[in-house]
mmCIF file of the N, C-alpha and C atoms, coordinates in Angstrom:
data_MODEL
# 
_entry.id   MODEL 
# 
loop_
_atom_site.group_PDB 
_atom_site.id 
_atom_site.type_symbol 
_atom_site.label_atom_id 
_atom_site.label_alt_id 
_atom_site.label_comp_id 
_atom_site.label_asym_id 
_atom_site.label_entity_id 
_atom_site.label_seq_id 
_atom_site.pdbx_PDB_ins_code 
_atom_site.Cartn_x 
_atom_site.Cartn_y 
_atom_site.Cartn_z 
_atom_site.occupancy 
_atom_site.B_iso_or_equiv 
_atom_site.pdbx_formal_charge 
_atom_site.auth_seq_id 
_atom_site.auth_comp_id 
_atom_site.auth_asym_id 
_atom_site.auth_atom_id 
_atom_site.pdbx_PDB_model_num 
ATOM 1   N N  . MET A 1 1  ? 15.611 -40.148 144.634 1.00 0.00 ? 1  MET A N  1 
ATOM 2   C CA . MET A 1 1  ? 16.416 -41.234 144.110 1.00 0.00 ? 1  MET A CA 1 
ATOM 3   C C  . MET A 1 1  ? 17.185 -40.639 142.848 1.00 0.00 ? 1  MET A C  1 
ATOM 4   N N  . LYS A 1 2  ? 18.485 -40.896 142.855 1.00 0.00 ? 2  LYS A N  1 
ATOM 5   C CA . LYS A 1 2  ? 19.387 -40.503 141.742 1.00 0.00 ? 2  LYS A CA 1 
ATOM 6   C C  . LYS A 1 2  ? 19.109 -41.468 140.542 1.00 0.00 ? 2  LYS A C  1 
ATOM 7   N N  . LYS A 1 3  ? 19.093 -40.891 139.318 1.00 0.00 ? 3  LYS A N  1 
ATOM 8   C CA . LYS A 1 3  ? 19.025 -41.736 138.103 1.00 0.00 ? 3  LYS A CA 1 
ATOM 9   C C  . LYS A 1 3  ? 20.124 -41.454 137.243 1.00 0.00 ? 3  LYS A C  1 
ATOM 10  N N  . LEU A 1 4  ? 20.562 -42.407 136.466 1.00 0.00 ? 4  LEU A N  1 
ATOM 11  C CA . LEU A 1 4  ? 21.787 -42.350 135.551 1.00 0.00 ? 4  LEU A CA 1 
ATOM 12  C C  . LEU A 1 4  ? 21.250 -41.902 134.192 1.00 0.00 ? 4  LEU A C  1 
ATOM 13  N N  . TYR A 1 5  ? 21.756 -40.781 133.700 1.00 0.00 ? 5  TYR A N  1 
ATOM 14  C CA . TYR A 1 5  ? 21.387 -40.259 132.422 1.00 0.00 ? 5  TYR A CA 1 
ATOM 15  C C  . TYR A 1 5  ? 22.628 -39.765 131.644 1.00 0.00 ? 5  TYR A C  1 
ATOM 16  N N  . ARG A 1 6  ? 22.552 -39.868 130.360 1.00 0.00 ? 6  ARG A N  1 
ATOM 17  C CA . ARG A 1 6  ? 23.587 -39.238 129.576 1.00 0.00 ? 6  ARG A CA 1 
ATOM 18  C C  . ARG A 1 6  ? 23.505 -37.678 129.690 1.00 0.00 ? 6  ARG A C  1 
ATOM 19  N N  . SER A 1 7  ? 24.594 -36.959 129.816 1.00 0.00 ? 7  SER A N  1 
ATOM 20  C CA . SER A 1 7  ? 24.501 -35.517 130.050 1.00 0.00 ? 7  SER A CA 1 
ATOM 21  C C  . SER A 1 7  ? 24.332 -34.859 128.757 1.00 0.00 ? 7  SER A C  1 
ATOM 22  N N  . LYS A 1 8  ? 23.544 -33.764 128.742 1.00 0.00 ? 8  LYS A N  1 
ATOM 23  C CA . LYS A 1 8  ? 23.355 -32.920 127.586 1.00 0.00 ? 8  LYS A CA 1 
ATOM 24  C C  . LYS A 1 8  ? 24.371 -31.805 127.600 1.00 0.00 ? 8  LYS A C  1 
ATOM 25  N N  . THR A 1 9  ? 24.841 -31.350 128.750 1.00 0.00 ? 9  THR A N  1 
ATOM 26  C CA . THR A 1 9  ? 25.748 -30.236 128.871 1.00 0.00 ? 9  THR A CA 1 
ATOM 27  C C  . THR A 1 9  ? 27.231 -30.672 129.011 1.00 0.00 ? 9  THR A C  1 
ATOM 28  N N  . ASP A 1 10 ? 27.567 -31.712 129.681 1.00 0.00 ? 10 ASP A N  1 
ATOM 29  C CA . ASP A 1 10 ? 28.875 -32.061 129.920 1.00 0.00 ? 10 ASP A CA 1 
ATOM 30  C C  . ASP A 1 10 ? 29.192 -33.312 128.973 1.00 0.00 ? 10 ASP A C  1 
ATOM 31  N N  . LYS A 1 11 ? 29.317 -33.070 127.688 1.00 0.00 ? 11 LYS A N  1 
ATOM 32  C CA . LYS A 1 11 ? 29.654 -34.164 126.831 1.00 0.00 ? 11 LYS A CA 1 
ATOM 33  C C  . LYS A 1 11 ? 30.723 -33.835 125.769 1.00 0.00 ? 11 LYS A C  1 
ATOM 34  N N  . LYS A 1 12 ? 31.437 -34.774 125.408 1.00 0.00 ? 12 LYS A N  1 
ATOM 35  C CA . LYS A 1 12 ? 32.452 -34.703 124.339 1.00 0.00 ? 12 LYS A CA 1 
ATOM 36  C C  . LYS A 1 12 ? 31.953 -35.518 123.094 1.00 0.00 ? 12 LYS A C  1 
ATOM 37  N N  . LEU A 1 13 ? 31.330 -36.671 123.374 1.00 0.00 ? 13 LEU A N  1 
ATOM 38  C CA . LEU A 1 13 ? 30.856 -37.491 122.257 1.00 0.00 ? 13 LEU A CA 1 
ATOM 39  C C  . LEU A 1 13 ? 29.300 -37.739 122.473 1.00 0.00 ? 13 LEU A C  1 
ATOM 40  N N  . ALA A 1 14 ? 28.997 -38.499 123.479 1.00 0.00 ? 14 ALA A N  1 
ATOM 41  C CA . ALA A 1 14 ? 27.593 -38.797 123.666 1.00 0.00 ? 14 ALA A CA 1 
ATOM 42  C C  . ALA A 1 14 ? 27.103 -38.436 125.136 1.00 0.00 ? 14 ALA A C  1 
ATOM 43  N N  . GLY A 1 15 ? 27.965 -37.947 125.987 1.00 0.00 ? 15 GLY A N  1 
ATOM 44  C CA . GLY A 1 15 ? 27.576 -37.653 127.362 1.00 0.00 ? 15 GLY A CA 1 
ATOM 45  C C  . GLY A 1 15 ? 27.560 -38.773 128.268 1.00 0.00 ? 15 GLY A C  1 
ATOM 46  N N  . VAL A 1 16 ? 28.050 -39.852 127.908 1.00 0.00 ? 16 VAL A N  1 
ATOM 47  C CA . VAL A 1 16 ? 28.186 -41.028 128.850 1.00 0.00 ? 16 VAL A CA 1 
ATOM 48  C C  . VAL A 1 16 ? 29.039 -40.715 130.082 1.00 0.00 ? 16 VAL A C  1 
ATOM 49  N N  . CYS A 1 17 ? 30.221 -40.235 129.876 1.00 0.00 ? 17 CYS A N  1 
ATOM 50  C CA . CYS A 1 17 ? 31.192 -39.964 130.949 1.00 0.00 ? 17 CYS A CA 1 
ATOM 51  C C  . CYS A 1 17 ? 30.659 -38.762 131.805 1.00 0.00 ? 17 CYS A C  1 
ATOM 52  N N  . GLY A 1 18 ? 30.028 -37.751 131.183 1.00 0.00 ? 18 GLY A N  1 
ATOM 53  C CA . GLY A 1 18 ? 29.425 -36.674 131.917 1.00 0.00 ? 18 GLY A CA 1 
ATOM 54  C C  . GLY A 1 18 ? 28.315 -36.999 132.786 1.00 0.00 ? 18 GLY A C  1 
ATOM 55  N N  . GLY A 1 19 ? 27.522 -37.920 132.264 1.00 0.00 ? 19 GLY A N  1 
ATOM 56  C CA . GLY A 1 19 ? 26.397 -38.508 133.095 1.00 0.00 ? 19 GLY A CA 1 
ATOM 57  C C  . GLY A 1 19 ? 26.919 -39.335 134.190 1.00 0.00 ? 19 GLY A C  1 
ATOM 58  N N  . LEU A 1 20 ? 27.857 -40.150 133.939 1.00 0.00 ? 20 LEU A N  1 
ATOM 59  C CA . LEU A 1 20 ? 28.383 -41.115 134.948 1.00 0.00 ? 20 LEU A CA 1 
ATOM 60  C C  . LEU A 1 20 ? 29.068 -40.286 136.072 1.00 0.00 ? 20 LEU A C  1 
ATOM 61  N N  . SER A 1 21 ? 29.708 -39.203 135.640 1.00 0.00 ? 21 SER A N  1 
ATOM 62  C CA . SER A 1 21 ? 30.376 -38.388 136.694 1.00 0.00 ? 21 SER A CA 1 
ATOM 63  C C  . SER A 1 21 ? 29.354 -37.610 137.592 1.00 0.00 ? 21 SER A C  1 
ATOM 64  N N  . ARG A 1 22 ? 28.294 -37.181 136.956 1.00 0.00 ? 22 ARG A N  1 
ATOM 65  C CA . ARG A 1 22 ? 27.215 -36.561 137.743 1.00 0.00 ? 22 ARG A CA 1 
ATOM 66  C C  . ARG A 1 22 ? 26.577 -37.481 138.742 1.00 0.00 ? 22 ARG A C  1 
ATOM 67  N N  . TYR A 1 23 ? 26.312 -38.719 138.231 1.00 0.00 ? 23 TYR A N  1 
ATOM 68  C CA . TYR A 1 23 ? 25.765 -39.824 139.079 1.00 0.00 ? 23 TYR A CA 1 
ATOM 69  C C  . TYR A 1 23 ? 26.595 -40.116 140.236 1.00 0.00 ? 23 TYR A C  1 
ATOM 70  N N  . LEU A 1 24 ? 28.036 -40.218 140.018 1.00 0.00 ? 24 LEU A N  1 
ATOM 71  C CA . LEU A 1 24 ? 28.927 -40.662 141.052 1.00 0.00 ? 24 LEU A CA 1 
ATOM 72  C C  . LEU A 1 24 ? 29.472 -39.376 141.840 1.00 0.00 ? 24 LEU A C  1 
ATOM 73  N N  . ASN A 1 25 ? 29.119 -38.252 141.387 1.00 0.00 ? 25 ASN A N  1 
ATOM 74  C CA . ASN A 1 25 ? 29.519 -36.925 142.082 1.00 0.00 ? 25 ASN A CA 1 
ATOM 75  C C  . ASN A 1 25 ? 30.985 -36.805 142.129 1.00 0.00 ? 25 ASN A C  1 
ATOM 76  N N  . ILE A 1 26 ? 31.587 -37.027 140.984 1.00 0.00 ? 26 ILE A N  1 
ATOM 77  C CA . ILE A 1 26 ? 33.059 -36.847 140.804 1.00 0.00 ? 26 ILE A CA 1 
ATOM 78  C C  . ILE A 1 26 ? 33.292 -35.984 139.532 1.00 0.00 ? 26 ILE A C  1 
ATOM 79  N N  . ASP A 1 27 ? 34.489 -35.554 139.343 1.00 0.00 ? 27 ASP A N  1 
ATOM 80  C CA . ASP A 1 27 ? 34.856 -34.708 138.132 1.00 0.00 ? 27 ASP A CA 1 
ATOM 81  C C  . ASP A 1 27 ? 34.865 -35.546 136.946 1.00 0.00 ? 27 ASP A C  1 
ATOM 82  N N  . SER A 1 28 ? 34.214 -34.947 135.866 1.00 0.00 ? 28 SER A N  1 
ATOM 83  C CA . SER A 1 28 ? 34.064 -35.742 134.586 1.00 0.00 ? 28 SER A CA 1 
ATOM 84  C C  . SER A 1 28 ? 35.372 -36.067 133.902 1.00 0.00 ? 28 SER A C  1 
ATOM 85  N N  . THR A 1 29 ? 36.460 -35.227 134.254 1.00 0.00 ? 29 THR A N  1 
ATOM 86  C CA . THR A 1 29 ? 37.789 -35.475 133.650 1.00 0.00 ? 29 THR A CA 1 
ATOM 87  C C  . THR A 1 29 ? 38.353 -36.827 134.235 1.00 0.00 ? 29 THR A C  1 
ATOM 88  N N  . VAL A 1 30 ? 38.091 -37.128 135.457 1.00 0.00 ? 30 VAL A N  1 
ATOM 89  C CA . VAL A 1 30 ? 38.481 -38.374 136.097 1.00 0.00 ? 30 VAL A CA 1 
ATOM 90  C C  . VAL A 1 30 ? 37.878 -39.560 135.442 1.00 0.00 ? 30 VAL A C  1 
ATOM 91  N N  . VAL A 1 31 ? 36.562 -39.518 135.140 1.00 0.00 ? 31 VAL A N  1 
ATOM 92  C CA . VAL A 1 31 ? 35.807 -40.510 134.571 1.00 0.00 ? 31 VAL A CA 1 
ATOM 93  C C  . VAL A 1 31 ? 36.315 -40.744 133.120 1.00 0.00 ? 31 VAL A C  1 
ATOM 94  N N  . ARG A 1 32 ? 36.633 -39.749 132.432 1.00 0.00 ? 32 ARG A N  1 
ATOM 95  C CA . ARG A 1 32 ? 37.140 -39.857 131.104 1.00 0.00 ? 32 ARG A CA 1 
ATOM 96  C C  . ARG A 1 32 ? 38.489 -40.479 131.083 1.00 0.00 ? 32 ARG A C  1 
ATOM 97  N N  . LEU A 1 33 ? 39.404 -40.175 132.005 1.00 0.00 ? 33 LEU A N  1 
ATOM 98  C CA . LEU A 1 33 ? 40.733 -40.732 132.078 1.00 0.00 ? 33 LEU A CA 1 
ATOM 99  C C  . LEU A 1 33 ? 40.633 -42.209 132.419 1.00 0.00 ? 33 LEU A C  1 
ATOM 100 N N  . VAL A 1 34 ? 39.722 -42.582 133.319 1.00 0.00 ? 34 VAL A N  1 
ATOM 101 C CA . VAL A 1 34 ? 39.495 -44.023 133.658 1.00 0.00 ? 34 VAL A CA 1 
ATOM 102 C C  . VAL A 1 34 ? 39.026 -44.791 132.451 1.00 0.00 ? 34 VAL A C  1 
ATOM 103 N N  . TRP A 1 35 ? 38.087 -44.182 131.685 1.00 0.00 ? 35 TRP A N  1 
ATOM 104 C CA . TRP A 1 35 ? 37.483 -44.735 130.551 1.00 0.00 ? 35 TRP A CA 1 
ATOM 105 C C  . TRP A 1 35 ? 38.522 -44.962 129.441 1.00 0.00 ? 35 TRP A C  1 
ATOM 106 N N  . LEU A 1 36 ? 39.481 -43.960 129.272 1.00 0.00 ? 36 LEU A N  1 
ATOM 107 C CA . LEU A 1 36 ? 40.543 -44.063 128.380 1.00 0.00 ? 36 LEU A CA 1 
ATOM 108 C C  . LEU A 1 36 ? 41.498 -45.169 128.719 1.00 0.00 ? 36 LEU A C  1 
ATOM 109 N N  . ALA A 1 37 ? 41.796 -45.313 129.994 1.00 0.00 ? 37 ALA A N  1 
ATOM 110 C CA . ALA A 1 37 ? 42.649 -46.304 130.494 1.00 0.00 ? 37 ALA A CA 1 
ATOM 111 C C  . ALA A 1 37 ? 42.024 -47.666 130.175 1.00 0.00 ? 37 ALA A C  1 
ATOM 112 N N  . CYS A 1 38 ? 40.803 -47.820 130.367 1.00 0.00 ? 38 CYS A N  1 
ATOM 113 C CA . CYS A 1 38 ? 40.053 -49.072 130.108 1.00 0.00 ? 38 CYS A CA 1 
ATOM 114 C C  . CYS A 1 38 ? 40.120 -49.344 128.537 1.00 0.00 ? 38 CYS A C  1 
ATOM 115 N N  . CYS A 1 39 ? 40.016 -48.377 127.652 1.00 0.00 ? 39 CYS A N  1 
ATOM 116 C CA . CYS A 1 39 ? 40.172 -48.535 126.296 1.00 0.00 ? 39 CYS A CA 1 
ATOM 117 C C  . CYS A 1 39 ? 41.565 -49.088 125.903 1.00 0.00 ? 39 CYS A C  1 
ATOM 118 N N  . LEU A 1 40 ? 42.571 -48.381 126.456 1.00 0.00 ? 40 LEU A N  1 
ATOM 119 C CA . LEU A 1 40 ? 43.977 -48.729 126.136 1.00 0.00 ? 40 LEU A CA 1 
ATOM 120 C C  . LEU A 1 40 ? 44.400 -49.965 126.667 1.00 0.00 ? 40 LEU A C  1 
ATOM 121 N N  . PHE A 1 41 ? 44.059 -50.289 127.936 1.00 0.00 ? 41 PHE A N  1 
ATOM 122 C CA . PHE A 1 41 ? 44.706 -51.503 128.614 1.00 0.00 ? 41 PHE A CA 1 
ATOM 123 C C  . PHE A 1 41 ? 43.775 -52.777 128.645 1.00 0.00 ? 41 PHE A C  1 
ATOM 124 N N  . CYS A 1 42 ? 42.532 -52.533 128.719 1.00 0.00 ? 42 CYS A N  1 
ATOM 125 C CA . CYS A 1 42 ? 41.599 -53.653 128.789 1.00 0.00 ? 42 CYS A CA 1 
ATOM 126 C C  . CYS A 1 42 ? 41.080 -54.054 127.399 1.00 0.00 ? 42 CYS A C  1 
ATOM 127 N N  . GLY A 1 43 ? 40.864 -53.052 126.625 1.00 0.00 ? 43 GLY A N  1 
ATOM 128 C CA . GLY A 1 43 ? 40.299 -53.269 125.293 1.00 0.00 ? 43 GLY A CA 1 
ATOM 129 C C  . GLY A 1 43 ? 38.853 -53.286 125.120 1.00 0.00 ? 43 GLY A C  1 
ATOM 130 N N  . ALA A 1 44 ? 38.185 -53.312 126.353 1.00 0.00 ? 44 ALA A N  1 
ATOM 131 C CA . ALA A 1 44 ? 36.706 -53.427 126.287 1.00 0.00 ? 44 ALA A CA 1 
ATOM 132 C C  . ALA A 1 44 ? 36.049 -52.040 126.503 1.00 0.00 ? 44 ALA A C  1 
ATOM 133 N N  . GLY A 1 45 ? 36.845 -51.042 126.664 1.00 0.00 ? 45 GLY A N  1 
ATOM 134 C CA . GLY A 1 45 ? 36.321 -49.668 126.842 1.00 0.00 ? 45 GLY A CA 1 
ATOM 135 C C  . GLY A 1 45 ? 35.456 -49.150 125.715 1.00 0.00 ? 45 GLY A C  1 
ATOM 136 N N  . LEU A 1 46 ? 35.793 -49.333 124.533 1.00 0.00 ? 46 LEU A N  1 
ATOM 137 C CA . LEU A 1 46 ? 34.955 -48.846 123.410 1.00 0.00 ? 46 LEU A CA 1 
ATOM 138 C C  . LEU A 1 46 ? 33.646 -49.622 123.304 1.00 0.00 ? 46 LEU A C  1 
ATOM 139 N N  . LEU A 1 47 ? 33.723 -50.893 123.488 1.00 0.00 ? 47 LEU A N  1 
ATOM 140 C CA . LEU A 1 47 ? 32.473 -51.740 123.468 1.00 0.00 ? 47 LEU A CA 1 
ATOM 141 C C  . LEU A 1 47 ? 31.605 -51.272 124.605 1.00 0.00 ? 47 LEU A C  1 
ATOM 142 N N  . LEU A 1 48 ? 32.077 -51.062 125.800 1.00 0.00 ? 48 LEU A N  1 
ATOM 143 C CA . LEU A 1 48 ? 31.251 -50.640 126.935 1.00 0.00 ? 48 LEU A CA 1 
ATOM 144 C C  . LEU A 1 48 ? 30.669 -49.207 126.730 1.00 0.00 ? 48 LEU A C  1 
ATOM 145 N N  . TYR A 1 49 ? 31.467 -48.375 126.105 1.00 0.00 ? 49 TYR A N  1 
ATOM 146 C CA . TYR A 1 49 ? 30.945 -47.032 125.874 1.00 0.00 ? 49 TYR A CA 1 
ATOM 147 C C  . TYR A 1 49 ? 29.827 -47.018 124.820 1.00 0.00 ? 49 TYR A C  1 
ATOM 148 N N  . ALA A 1 50 ? 29.974 -47.887 123.864 1.00 0.00 ? 50 ALA A N  1 
ATOM 149 C CA . ALA A 1 50 ? 28.892 -48.121 122.914 1.00 0.00 ? 50 ALA A CA 1 
ATOM 150 C C  . ALA A 1 50 ? 27.611 -48.555 123.490 1.00 0.00 ? 50 ALA A C  1 
ATOM 151 N N  . ILE A 1 51 ? 27.790 -49.600 124.371 1.00 0.00 ? 51 ILE A N  1 
ATOM 152 C CA . ILE A 1 51 ? 26.598 -50.180 125.035 1.00 0.00 ? 51 ILE A CA 1 
ATOM 153 C C  . ILE A 1 51 ? 26.013 -49.113 125.942 1.00 0.00 ? 51 ILE A C  1 
ATOM 154 N N  . ALA A 1 52 ? 26.852 -48.417 126.686 1.00 0.00 ? 52 ALA A N  1 
ATOM 155 C CA . ALA A 1 52 ? 26.329 -47.390 127.596 1.00 0.00 ? 52 ALA A CA 1 
ATOM 156 C C  . ALA A 1 52 ? 25.522 -46.315 126.734 1.00 0.00 ? 52 ALA A C  1 
ATOM 157 N N  . TRP A 1 53 ? 25.993 -45.946 125.601 1.00 0.00 ? 53 TRP A N  1 
ATOM 158 C CA . TRP A 1 53 ? 25.473 -44.896 124.775 1.00 0.00 ? 53 TRP A CA 1 
ATOM 159 C C  . TRP A 1 53 ? 24.035 -45.382 124.396 1.00 0.00 ? 53 TRP A C  1 
ATOM 160 N N  . ILE A 1 54 ? 23.905 -46.661 124.108 1.00 0.00 ? 54 ILE A N  1 
ATOM 161 C CA . ILE A 1 54 ? 22.520 -47.182 123.665 1.00 0.00 ? 54 ILE A CA 1 
ATOM 162 C C  . ILE A 1 54 ? 21.663 -47.323 124.822 1.00 0.00 ? 54 ILE A C  1 
ATOM 163 N N  . VAL A 1 55 ? 22.125 -47.860 125.981 1.00 0.00 ? 55 VAL A N  1 
ATOM 164 C CA . VAL A 1 55 ? 21.254 -48.177 127.063 1.00 0.00 ? 55 VAL A CA 1 
ATOM 165 C C  . VAL A 1 55 ? 20.860 -46.971 127.930 1.00 0.00 ? 55 VAL A C  1 
ATOM 166 N N  . MET A 1 56 ? 21.833 -46.095 128.106 1.00 0.00 ? 56 MET A N  1 
ATOM 167 C CA . MET A 1 56 ? 21.569 -44.852 129.064 1.00 0.00 ? 56 MET A CA 1 
ATOM 168 C C  . MET A 1 56 ? 20.657 -43.874 128.337 1.00 0.00 ? 56 MET A C  1 
ATOM 169 N N  . PRO A 1 57 ? 19.531 -43.538 128.977 1.00 0.00 ? 57 PRO A N  1 
ATOM 170 C CA . PRO A 1 57 ? 18.614 -42.468 128.415 1.00 0.00 ? 57 PRO A CA 1 
ATOM 171 C C  . PRO A 1 57 ? 19.284 -41.097 128.513 1.00 0.00 ? 57 PRO A C  1 
ATOM 172 N N  . GLU A 1 58 ? 18.920 -40.282 127.618 1.00 0.00 ? 58 GLU A N  1 
ATOM 173 C CA . GLU A 1 58 ? 19.463 -38.926 127.622 1.00 0.00 ? 58 GLU A CA 1 
ATOM 174 C C  . GLU A 1 58 ? 18.671 -38.134 128.756 1.00 0.00 ? 58 GLU A C  1 
ATOM 175 N N  . GLU A 1 59 ? 19.477 -37.226 129.320 1.00 0.00 ? 59 GLU A N  1 
ATOM 176 C CA . GLU A 1 59 ? 18.932 -36.394 130.422 1.00 0.00 ? 59 GLU A CA 1 
ATOM 177 C C  . GLU A 1 59 ? 17.711 -35.627 129.948 1.00 0.00 ? 59 GLU A C  1 
ATOM 178 N N  . PRO A 1 60 ? 16.606 -35.596 130.780 1.00 0.00 ? 60 PRO A N  1 
ATOM 179 C CA . PRO A 1 60 ? 15.445 -34.791 130.422 1.00 0.00 ? 60 PRO A CA 1 
ATOM 180 C C  . PRO A 1 60 ? 15.718 -33.398 130.481 1.00 0.00 ? 60 PRO A C  1 
ATOM 181 N N  . ASP A 1 61 ? 14.817 -32.640 129.814 1.00 0.00 ? 61 ASP A N  1 
ATOM 182 C CA . ASP A 1 61 ? 14.921 -31.169 129.782 1.00 0.00 ? 61 ASP A CA 1 
ATOM 183 C C  . ASP A 1 61 ? 14.580 -30.673 131.212 1.00 0.00 ? 61 ASP A C  1 
ATOM 184 N N  . GLU A 1 62 ? 15.143 -29.596 131.610 1.00 0.00 ? 62 GLU A N  1 
ATOM 185 C CA . GLU A 1 62 ? 14.894 -28.970 132.943 1.00 0.00 ? 62 GLU A CA 1 
ATOM 186 C C  . GLU A 1 62 ? 13.438 -28.586 133.100 1.00 0.00 ? 62 GLU A C  1 
ATOM 187 N N  . THR A 1 63 ? 12.777 -28.070 132.079 1.00 0.00 ? 63 THR A N  1 
ATOM 188 C CA . THR A 1 63 ? 11.425 -27.642 132.229 1.00 0.00 ? 63 THR A CA 1 
ATOM 189 C C  . THR A 1 63 ? 10.490 -28.836 132.463 1.00 0.00 ? 63 THR A C  1 
ATOM 190 N N  . LEU A 1 64 ? 10.764 -29.937 131.898 1.00 0.00 ? 64 LEU A N  1 
ATOM 191 C CA . LEU A 1 64 ? 9.935  -31.153 132.021 1.00 0.00 ? 64 LEU A CA 1 
ATOM 192 C C  . LEU A 1 64 ? 10.082 -31.674 133.412 1.00 0.00 ? 64 LEU A C  1 
ATOM 193 N N  . VAL A 1 65 ? 11.253 -31.645 133.996 1.00 0.00 ? 65 VAL A N  1 
ATOM 194 C CA . VAL A 1 65 ? 11.523 -32.252 135.342 1.00 0.00 ? 65 VAL A CA 1 
ATOM 195 C C  . VAL A 1 65 ? 10.734 -31.299 136.377 1.00 0.00 ? 65 VAL A C  1 
ATOM 196 N N  . ASP A 1 66 ? 10.726 -30.014 136.190 1.00 0.00 ? 66 ASP A N  1 
ATOM 197 C CA . ASP A 1 66 ? 10.116 -29.099 137.169 1.00 0.00 ? 66 ASP A CA 1 
ATOM 198 C C  . ASP A 1 66 ? 8.577  -29.276 137.188 1.00 0.00 ? 66 ASP A C  1 
ATOM 199 N N  . GLU A 1 67 ? 8.037  -29.619 136.007 1.00 0.00 ? 67 GLU A N  1 
ATOM 200 C CA . GLU A 1 67 ? 6.578  -29.780 135.960 1.00 0.00 ? 67 GLU A CA 1 
ATOM 201 C C  . GLU A 1 67 ? 6.099  -31.042 136.658 1.00 0.00 ? 67 GLU A C  1 
ATOM 202 N N  . GLN A 1 68 ? 6.931  -32.034 136.678 1.00 0.00 ? 68 GLN A N  1 
ATOM 203 C CA . GLN A 1 68 ? 6.447  -33.408 137.303 1.00 0.00 ? 68 GLN A CA 1 
ATOM 204 C C  . GLN A 1 68 ? 6.631  -33.275 138.730 1.00 0.00 ? 68 GLN A C  1 
# 
């Protein structure tokens, strides 16, 4: 089962878009552009990003995943 995590490797600020792109299996640039459009046109993008930053757990280390 896939889980949604903030990315440690594909991040510009907090890894929210990188994690979302990995979860949806699409390019992270597309997610960032959609998020930017939300910020500019809807106005709720920054608030949603902050909430996602707080709610989404950070991606676990590779070594810890392999041991479980």
